[in-house]
C-alpha positions in Angstrom: 3.8 -37.1 -6.7 2.0 -38.9 -9.5 3.0 -41.0 -12.3 4.0 -39.2 -15.5 1.2 -38.6 -17.8 -1.4 -38.1 -15.0 -3.9 -35.8 -16.2 -3.6 -32.3 -14.9 -7.0 -32.2 -13.3 -6.1 -35.3 -11.2 -2.7 -33.8 -10.4 -4.5 -30.5 -9.1 -7.1 -32.3 -7.2 -4.4 -34.5 -5.5 -2.6 -31.2 -4.6 -5.8 -29.5 -3.3 -6.7 -32.6 -1.3 -3.0 -32.9 0.1 -3.0 -29.4 1.0 -6.3 -29.6 3.0 -5.1 -32.7 4.9 -1.9 -31.2 6.0 -3.7 -28.3 7.4 -5.8 -30.4 9.8 -4.7 -29.8 13.2 -4.2 -33.6 14.2 -2.2 -34.2 11.1 -0.1 -30.9 11.7 0.3 -32.2 15.3 1.7 -35.6 14.3 4.1 -34.3 11.6 5.5 -32.0 14.3 5.8 -35.1 16.6 7.9 -36.9 14.0 9.9 -33.8 12.6 8.1 -33.4 9.3 7.7 -30.0 8.0 5.0 -29.9 5.5 5.2 -27.5 2.4 2.1 -27.5 0.9 3.1 -25.9 -2.5 1.4 -26.3 -5.8 2.4 -28.7 -8.4 4.3 -26.1 -10.4 6.3 -25.2 -7.2 7.1 -29.0 -6.4 8.4 -29.4 -10.1 10.6 -26.3 -9.6 12.0 -27.8 -6.2 12.6 -31.2 -7.6 14.2 -29.9 -10.6 16.4 -27.9 -8.5 17.2 -30.7 -6.1 18.0 -33.0 -9.1 20.5 -30.4 -10.6 22.1 -29.6 -7.3 22.8 -33.5 -6.3 23.9 -34.2 -9.7 26.6 -31.9 -9.3 27.7 -33.4 -6.1 27.4 -37.0 -7.4 29.6 -35.9 -10.4 32.1 -34.0 -8.3 32.4 -37.1 -5.8 32.9 -39.5 -8.8 30.0 -41.6 -7.3 29.1 -44.6 -9.6 26.1 -46.8 -9.3 26.7 -50.3 -8.2 25.7 -53.2 -10.6 
């Protein structure tokens, strides 16, 4: 994740460094201990996943009639 408007080169670098980090054995071990399953997808795949999640949960929220509290 990065703020909107972050230059593509920076997003790509963050993705590459994150992928490298989550493949380190000590990080993998710690993630397993706390129940995290790293995905390690690229920025385009992450965007597709987030878009699908927003659409899915928007339907659930609408169907349930959930309203934001003010």
